[in-house]
C-alpha beads as a LAMMPS data file, in Angstrom:
LAMMPS data file: protein, C-alpha beads

309 atoms
308 bonds

1 atom types
1 bond types

-500.0 500.0 xlo xhi
-500.0 500.0 ylo yhi
-500.0 500.0 zlo zhi

Masses

1 110.0

Atoms # bond

1 1 1 -0.010 -0.178 0.001
2 1 1 1.522 3.276 -1.087
3 1 1 1.753 6.212 1.485
4 1 1 -0.906 8.171 -0.430
5 1 1 -3.170 5.115 -0.353
6 1 1 -2.457 4.410 3.198
7 1 1 -3.242 7.973 4.064
8 1 1 -6.675 7.999 2.443
9 1 1 -7.378 4.456 3.959
10 1 1 -6.738 5.945 7.432
11 1 1 -9.007 8.972 6.750
12 1 1 -11.780 6.651 5.154
13 1 1 -11.596 4.659 8.424
14 1 1 -11.691 7.661 10.538
15 1 1 -14.573 9.382 8.657
16 1 1 -16.699 6.282 8.686
17 1 1 -16.872 6.163 12.536
18 1 1 -20.600 6.862 12.560
19 1 1 -21.361 4.059 10.215
20 1 1 -18.870 1.670 11.729
21 1 1 -20.211 2.294 15.278
22 1 1 -23.913 1.542 13.962
23 1 1 -23.174 -1.129 11.441
24 1 1 -19.895 -2.991 12.040
25 1 1 -19.895 -2.693 15.809
26 1 1 -23.591 -3.975 15.784
27 1 1 -22.748 -6.836 13.471
28 1 1 -19.761 -7.715 15.588
29 1 1 -21.958 -7.759 18.675
30 1 1 -24.268 -10.268 17.175
31 1 1 -21.354 -12.467 16.284
32 1 1 -19.727 -12.237 19.738
33 1 1 -23.138 -12.769 21.581
34 1 1 -23.519 -16.062 19.759
35 1 1 -21.204 -18.852 20.243
36 1 1 -22.766 -21.174 18.015
37 1 1 -25.029 -20.571 14.971
38 1 1 -28.767 -20.954 15.563
39 1 1 -31.923 -19.435 14.115
40 1 1 -31.773 -16.591 16.477
41 1 1 -28.315 -15.537 15.461
42 1 1 -29.562 -15.105 11.695
43 1 1 -32.654 -13.311 12.928
44 1 1 -30.566 -10.722 15.061
45 1 1 -28.026 -10.230 12.291
46 1 1 -30.955 -9.422 9.699
47 1 1 -32.473 -6.923 12.089
48 1 1 -28.998 -5.032 12.630
49 1 1 -28.522 -4.894 8.734
50 1 1 -32.136 -3.566 8.106
51 1 1 -31.575 -0.936 11.061
52 1 1 -28.302 0.123 9.319
53 1 1 -30.418 0.851 6.142
54 1 1 -29.374 -2.062 4.242
55 1 1 -32.907 -2.558 3.154
56 1 1 -35.196 -5.409 3.857
57 1 1 -34.460 -7.449 0.515
58 1 1 -30.762 -6.895 0.729
59 1 1 -30.640 -7.774 4.391
60 1 1 -32.606 -10.918 3.815
61 1 1 -30.396 -11.869 0.831
62 1 1 -27.289 -11.543 2.637
63 1 1 -28.624 -13.624 5.690
64 1 1 -29.855 -16.447 3.411
65 1 1 -26.726 -16.679 1.591
66 1 1 -24.804 -16.916 4.906
67 1 1 -27.338 -19.521 6.210
68 1 1 -26.661 -21.594 3.032
69 1 1 -22.739 -21.129 3.383
70 1 1 -22.986 -22.134 7.000
71 1 1 -24.724 -25.407 6.228
72 1 1 -22.718 -26.144 3.254
73 1 1 -19.483 -25.621 4.980
74 1 1 -20.709 -27.244 8.093
75 1 1 -19.762 -24.119 10.033
76 1 1 -20.983 -24.099 13.703
77 1 1 -18.985 -21.265 15.195
78 1 1 -20.401 -17.615 14.719
79 1 1 -16.992 -16.124 14.651
80 1 1 -15.903 -18.001 11.630
81 1 1 -18.825 -16.583 9.470
82 1 1 -17.620 -12.982 9.939
83 1 1 -15.064 -13.284 7.226
84 1 1 -17.697 -14.788 4.981
85 1 1 -20.060 -11.836 5.650
86 1 1 -17.197 -9.309 4.735
87 1 1 -16.504 -11.298 1.420
88 1 1 -20.156 -11.199 0.774
89 1 1 -20.330 -7.324 1.225
90 1 1 -17.411 -6.878 -1.044
91 1 1 -18.861 -9.168 -3.799
92 1 1 -22.050 -7.220 -3.585
93 1 1 -20.090 -3.959 -4.054
94 1 1 -17.804 -5.201 -6.691
95 1 1 -19.741 -5.455 -10.020
96 1 1 -19.571 -2.712 -12.682
97 1 1 -16.930 -0.375 -13.814
98 1 1 -15.972 1.786 -10.862
99 1 1 -13.247 3.678 -12.759
100 1 1 -13.484 7.084 -14.127
101 1 1 -11.127 7.179 -17.293
102 1 1 -11.796 10.996 -18.271
103 1 1 -10.996 9.809 -22.158
104 1 1 -13.367 11.553 -24.609
105 1 1 -11.524 10.011 -27.558
106 1 1 -11.129 12.713 -30.151
107 1 1 -12.987 15.414 -28.477
108 1 1 -13.722 16.662 -24.762
109 1 1 -14.694 14.353 -22.283
110 1 1 -18.209 15.251 -21.093
111 1 1 -19.582 14.610 -17.604
112 1 1 -23.077 15.313 -16.706
113 1 1 -23.729 15.650 -12.996
114 1 1 -27.321 15.140 -11.702
115 1 1 -29.036 14.867 -8.433
116 1 1 -31.619 16.499 -6.056
117 1 1 -31.035 19.700 -4.243
118 1 1 -28.481 19.364 -1.308
119 1 1 -26.833 16.294 -2.450
120 1 1 -23.713 17.895 -3.039
121 1 1 -23.623 18.119 -6.951
122 1 1 -22.134 21.575 -7.321
123 1 1 -19.522 20.804 -4.691
124 1 1 -18.710 17.527 -6.445
125 1 1 -18.361 19.506 -9.766
126 1 1 -15.894 21.788 -8.061
127 1 1 -13.854 19.209 -6.361
128 1 1 -13.782 17.105 -9.574
129 1 1 -12.463 20.247 -11.454
130 1 1 -9.645 20.648 -8.853
131 1 1 -8.885 17.020 -9.133
132 1 1 -8.487 17.050 -12.869
133 1 1 -6.524 20.253 -12.931
134 1 1 -4.005 18.815 -10.586
135 1 1 -3.768 15.943 -13.110
136 1 1 -2.836 18.386 -15.763
137 1 1 -5.875 18.382 -17.763
138 1 1 -7.652 21.289 -19.138
139 1 1 -11.282 21.733 -17.554
140 1 1 -14.408 23.779 -18.442
141 1 1 -17.269 24.067 -16.075
142 1 1 -21.020 24.458 -17.332
143 1 1 -23.440 26.116 -14.977
144 1 1 -26.649 24.465 -16.248
145 1 1 -28.377 24.854 -12.913
146 1 1 -30.152 28.215 -13.967
147 1 1 -33.267 27.815 -11.634
148 1 1 -31.200 28.562 -8.388
149 1 1 -29.044 31.736 -8.646
150 1 1 -26.918 30.375 -5.632
151 1 1 -25.847 27.285 -7.547
152 1 1 -24.292 29.436 -10.319
153 1 1 -22.526 31.547 -7.684
154 1 1 -21.312 28.553 -5.974
155 1 1 -19.850 27.037 -9.238
156 1 1 -18.349 30.384 -9.928
157 1 1 -16.407 30.314 -6.543
158 1 1 -15.018 26.854 -7.501
159 1 1 -14.340 28.269 -11.068
160 1 1 -12.152 31.177 -9.267
161 1 1 -10.660 28.816 -6.611
162 1 1 -9.406 26.226 -9.242
163 1 1 -8.672 28.745 -12.098
164 1 1 -11.246 26.840 -14.302
165 1 1 -13.265 28.823 -16.920
166 1 1 -16.916 28.639 -16.695
167 1 1 -19.848 28.812 -19.064
168 1 1 -22.944 30.556 -17.483
169 1 1 -26.198 32.480 -18.635
170 1 1 -28.438 34.664 -16.663
171 1 1 -30.828 33.479 -14.007
172 1 1 -33.661 31.345 -15.533
173 1 1 -32.088 30.657 -18.702
174 1 1 -32.686 27.538 -20.574
175 1 1 -30.297 24.726 -19.181
176 1 1 -30.137 22.893 -22.439
177 1 1 -28.804 26.228 -23.908
178 1 1 -26.077 26.492 -21.315
179 1 1 -25.182 22.869 -21.860
180 1 1 -24.887 23.328 -25.762
181 1 1 -22.812 26.513 -25.284
182 1 1 -20.555 24.785 -22.847
183 1 1 -20.153 21.957 -25.253
184 1 1 -19.355 24.320 -28.166
185 1 1 -16.806 26.055 -26.222
186 1 1 -15.087 23.055 -24.864
187 1 1 -14.854 21.957 -28.638
188 1 1 -13.588 25.369 -29.645
189 1 1 -10.920 25.580 -26.967
190 1 1 -9.682 21.943 -27.341
191 1 1 -10.753 21.257 -23.713
192 1 1 -9.938 17.935 -22.134
193 1 1 -12.796 17.651 -19.731
194 1 1 -16.272 19.411 -19.514
195 1 1 -18.287 19.189 -16.416
196 1 1 -21.790 20.224 -16.587
197 1 1 -23.666 21.110 -13.151
198 1 1 -27.492 20.596 -13.549
199 1 1 -30.319 21.726 -11.408
200 1 1 -31.225 19.869 -8.311
201 1 1 -34.209 18.318 -9.747
202 1 1 -37.289 17.442 -7.628
203 1 1 -37.404 13.706 -8.386
204 1 1 -41.093 13.792 -8.481
205 1 1 -41.419 16.553 -11.218
206 1 1 -41.732 14.792 -14.492
207 1 1 -41.177 17.907 -16.522
208 1 1 -37.886 18.804 -14.829
209 1 1 -36.723 15.088 -15.336
210 1 1 -37.430 15.575 -19.113
211 1 1 -35.215 18.752 -19.046
212 1 1 -32.428 16.497 -18.048
213 1 1 -33.095 14.216 -20.917
214 1 1 -33.070 17.451 -23.188
215 1 1 -29.874 18.408 -21.914
216 1 1 -28.327 14.872 -22.503
217 1 1 -29.732 14.949 -26.065
218 1 1 -28.332 18.481 -26.906
219 1 1 -24.765 17.557 -25.556
220 1 1 -24.960 14.459 -27.749
221 1 1 -25.775 16.463 -30.816
222 1 1 -22.842 18.819 -30.370
223 1 1 -20.178 16.158 -29.317
224 1 1 -21.076 12.679 -30.719
225 1 1 -20.910 10.196 -27.861
226 1 1 -21.305 12.687 -25.181
227 1 1 -22.124 12.696 -22.350
228 1 1 -19.351 10.082 -21.634
229 1 1 -20.334 10.017 -17.836
230 1 1 -23.489 10.754 -16.269
231 1 1 -22.923 10.890 -12.560
232 1 1 -25.801 10.755 -10.075
233 1 1 -24.944 12.516 -6.699
234 1 1 -26.737 11.098 -3.776
235 1 1 -26.604 12.108 -0.096
236 1 1 -25.867 9.123 2.010
237 1 1 -27.589 10.568 5.027
238 1 1 -30.976 10.359 3.324
239 1 1 -30.714 6.497 3.452
240 1 1 -33.659 4.633 1.598
241 1 1 -35.023 7.950 0.315
242 1 1 -31.717 8.287 -1.472
243 1 1 -32.312 4.866 -3.086
244 1 1 -35.810 5.911 -4.158
245 1 1 -34.414 9.117 -5.714
246 1 1 -31.658 7.082 -7.571
247 1 1 -34.441 4.652 -9.048
248 1 1 -36.215 7.597 -10.648
249 1 1 -33.080 9.284 -11.970
250 1 1 -31.981 5.959 -13.518
251 1 1 -35.369 5.620 -15.356
252 1 1 -34.951 9.168 -16.730
253 1 1 -31.217 9.177 -17.593
254 1 1 -28.517 6.929 -18.654
255 1 1 -26.611 6.997 -15.308
256 1 1 -23.108 5.572 -15.663
257 1 1 -21.922 6.005 -12.020
258 1 1 -22.910 7.093 -8.594
259 1 1 -21.287 9.693 -6.361
260 1 1 -22.120 9.140 -2.603
261 1 1 -21.428 12.070 -0.576
262 1 1 -21.607 12.854 3.313
263 1 1 -20.789 9.337 4.239
264 1 1 -18.798 10.856 7.145
265 1 1 -21.887 12.133 8.417
266 1 1 -24.214 9.112 8.632
267 1 1 -24.670 6.078 10.835
268 1 1 -26.631 4.437 8.040
269 1 1 -23.665 3.913 5.684
270 1 1 -25.329 0.495 5.022
271 1 1 -27.211 2.160 2.195
272 1 1 -24.199 1.789 -0.005
273 1 1 -24.782 -1.907 -0.515
274 1 1 -28.540 -1.846 -1.638
275 1 1 -27.812 1.144 -3.884
276 1 1 -25.263 -0.931 -5.789
277 1 1 -27.080 -4.097 -5.670
278 1 1 -30.594 -2.971 -6.600
279 1 1 -29.544 -0.429 -9.071
280 1 1 -26.782 -2.183 -10.901
281 1 1 -24.960 1.020 -11.154
282 1 1 -21.540 1.377 -9.854
283 1 1 -20.324 3.678 -7.059
284 1 1 -17.574 5.596 -8.731
285 1 1 -16.829 8.159 -5.943
286 1 1 -17.492 8.791 -2.351
287 1 1 -17.438 11.828 -0.307
288 1 1 -16.101 11.519 3.408
289 1 1 -15.539 15.235 4.216
290 1 1 -15.427 18.778 3.093
291 1 1 -11.907 18.916 1.730
292 1 1 -10.958 18.488 -1.810
293 1 1 -9.016 15.228 -1.154
294 1 1 -12.150 13.835 0.610
295 1 1 -13.852 13.141 -2.718
296 1 1 -12.086 9.844 -3.727
297 1 1 -12.577 6.872 -6.040
298 1 1 -14.532 4.190 -4.544
299 1 1 -13.009 0.756 -3.967
300 1 1 -15.322 -2.111 -2.538
301 1 1 -12.552 -4.029 -0.397
302 1 1 -11.213 -0.841 0.963
303 1 1 -14.717 0.369 1.933
304 1 1 -15.584 -2.935 3.707
305 1 1 -12.008 -3.110 5.541
306 1 1 -12.327 0.351 6.711
307 1 1 -15.696 -0.364 7.970
308 1 1 -14.718 -3.483 10.082
309 1 1 -11.089 -2.524 10.885

Bonds

1 1 1 2
2 1 2 3
3 1 3 4
4 1 4 5
5 1 5 6
6 1 6 7
7 1 7 8
8 1 8 9
9 1 9 10
10 1 10 11
11 1 11 12
12 1 12 13
13 1 13 14
14 1 14 15
15 1 15 16
16 1 16 17
17 1 17 18
18 1 18 19
19 1 19 20
20 1 20 21
21 1 21 22
22 1 22 23
23 1 23 24
24 1 24 25
25 1 25 26
26 1 26 27
27 1 27 28
28 1 28 29
29 1 29 30
30 1 30 31
31 1 31 32
32 1 32 33
33 1 33 34
34 1 34 35
35 1 35 36
36 1 36 37
37 1 37 38
38 1 38 39
39 1 39 40
40 1 40 41
41 1 41 42
42 1 42 43
43 1 43 44
44 1 44 45
45 1 45 46
46 1 46 47
47 1 47 48
48 1 48 49
49 1 49 50
50 1 50 51
51 1 51 52
52 1 52 53
53 1 53 54
54 1 54 55
55 1 55 56
56 1 56 57
57 1 57 58
58 1 58 59
59 1 59 60
60 1 60 61
61 1 61 62
62 1 62 63
63 1 63 64
64 1 64 65
65 1 65 66
66 1 66 67
67 1 67 68
68 1 68 69
69 1 69 70
70 1 70 71
71 1 71 72
72 1 72 73
73 1 73 74
74 1 74 75
75 1 75 76
76 1 76 77
77 1 77 78
78 1 78 79
79 1 79 80
80 1 80 81
81 1 81 82
82 1 82 83
83 1 83 84
84 1 84 85
85 1 85 86
86 1 86 87
87 1 87 88
88 1 88 89
89 1 89 90
90 1 90 91
91 1 91 92
92 1 92 93
93 1 93 94
94 1 94 95
95 1 95 96
96 1 96 97
97 1 97 98
98 1 98 99
99 1 99 100
100 1 100 101
101 1 101 102
102 1 102 103
103 1 103 104
104 1 104 105
105 1 105 106
106 1 106 107
107 1 107 108
108 1 108 109
109 1 109 110
110 1 110 111
111 1 111 112
112 1 112 113
113 1 113 114
114 1 114 115
115 1 115 116
116 1 116 117
117 1 117 118
118 1 118 119
119 1 119 120
120 1 120 121
121 1 121 122
122 1 122 123
123 1 123 124
124 1 124 125
125 1 125 126
126 1 126 127
127 1 127 128
128 1 128 129
129 1 129 130
130 1 130 131
131 1 131 132
132 1 132 133
133 1 133 134
134 1 134 135
135 1 135 136
136 1 136 137
137 1 137 138
138 1 138 139
139 1 139 140
140 1 140 141
141 1 141 142
142 1 142 143
143 1 143 144
144 1 144 145
145 1 145 146
146 1 146 147
147 1 147 148
148 1 148 149
149 1 149 150
150 1 150 151
151 1 151 152
152 1 152 153
153 1 153 154
154 1 154 155
155 1 155 156
156 1 156 157
157 1 157 158
158 1 158 159
159 1 159 160
160 1 160 161
161 1 161 162
162 1 162 163
163 1 163 164
164 1 164 165
165 1 165 166
166 1 166 167
167 1 167 168
168 1 168 169
169 1 169 170
170 1 170 171
171 1 171 172
172 1 172 173
173 1 173 174
174 1 174 175
175 1 175 176
176 1 176 177
177 1 177 178
178 1 178 179
179 1 179 180
180 1 180 181
181 1 181 182
182 1 182 183
183 1 183 184
184 1 184 185
185 1 185 186
186 1 186 187
187 1 187 188
188 1 188 189
189 1 189 190
190 1 190 191
191 1 191 192
192 1 192 193
193 1 193 194
194 1 194 195
195 1 195 196
196 1 196 197
197 1 197 198
198 1 198 199
199 1 199 200
200 1 200 201
201 1 201 202
202 1 202 203
203 1 203 204
204 1 204 205
205 1 205 206
206 1 206 207
207 1 207 208
208 1 208 209
209 1 209 210
210 1 210 211
211 1 211 212
212 1 212 213
213 1 213 214
214 1 214 215
215 1 215 216
216 1 216 217
217 1 217 218
218 1 218 219
219 1 219 220
220 1 220 221
221 1 221 222
222 1 222 223
223 1 223 224
224 1 224 225
225 1 225 226
226 1 226 227
227 1 227 228
228 1 228 229
229 1 229 230
230 1 230 231
231 1 231 232
232 1 232 233
233 1 233 234
234 1 234 235
235 1 235 236
236 1 236 237
237 1 237 238
238 1 238 239
239 1 239 240
240 1 240 241
241 1 241 242
242 1 242 243
243 1 243 244
244 1 244 245
245 1 245 246
246 1 246 247
247 1 247 248
248 1 248 249
249 1 249 250
250 1 250 251
251 1 251 252
252 1 252 253
253 1 253 254
254 1 254 255
255 1 255 256
256 1 256 257
257 1 257 258
258 1 258 259
259 1 259 260
260 1 260 261
261 1 261 262
262 1 262 263
263 1 263 264
264 1 264 265
265 1 265 266
266 1 266 267
267 1 267 268
268 1 268 269
269 1 269 270
270 1 270 271
271 1 271 272
272 1 272 273
273 1 273 274
274 1 274 275
275 1 275 276
276 1 276 277
277 1 277 278
278 1 278 279
279 1 279 280
280 1 280 281
281 1 281 282
282 1 282 283
283 1 283 284
284 1 284 285
285 1 285 286
286 1 286 287
287 1 287 288
288 1 288 289
289 1 289 290
290 1 290 291
291 1 291 292
292 1 292 293
293 1 293 294
294 1 294 295
295 1 295 296
296 1 296 297
297 1 297 298
298 1 298 299
299 1 299 300
300 1 300 301
301 1 301 302
302 1 302 303
303 1 303 304
304 1 304 305
305 1 305 306
306 1 306 307
307 1 307 308
308 1 308 309
């Protein structure tokens, strides 16, 4: 493990303290309390998983898998099953491509950033701009959240802080027009990466979801193959509500990856598992703090190890 990776793993472990105390410690207590495996052990484990926001279906699936493995391997000691549970969690979180490549081929790589108000979309766009700039890439920001003046102002602050140019229109402008102009400018300036921040859509508003589809179509007409990534930003503290939001967004958009923010502020980080399992969309980034470096690539094994370490 490199020094940089060791440093982030340490921060990840520290920032997941609320989830660890609620999830991992609760799970460990179940294993410790039961010397041998019986039905009450599985019932208590299922209850702990549900309370930690794994969701009923996911919790039942995990417990049923463990019940089968305990039977098949003739495991009688509860402690022996803890390693099995950890591997099950890693397996549930692994499917899909979790890597952001930032390669747009012949033209700019375009990333559309979506999510409800307060999820951390604009901050994610700013942090990504900072990260990409540090990698030596040229970056352009598109302020397509024209319904909320504060969003444009916030993105402008990130633009100034990171030295990243920004394309923006007046308040209330057509978001698709902003997206088109941003794509046009990215092409003309030979920009490596274009990040487009969209309005914090109320996931129950059909017309606003259609606006997102329009933005996606407009970008694709200007830059063939774009957007290359559609990142859905979810606030981990919302738990099962976040999963409901994600379902509706994935119906409206071709979401390629999830960004889970505020994992440092929730005791219900178990939501990570059903979000990955039920949506079939890979988690690409997680936010575990306010700092720029606290937005990091997601790694299933690192996450589970940090949770139980």
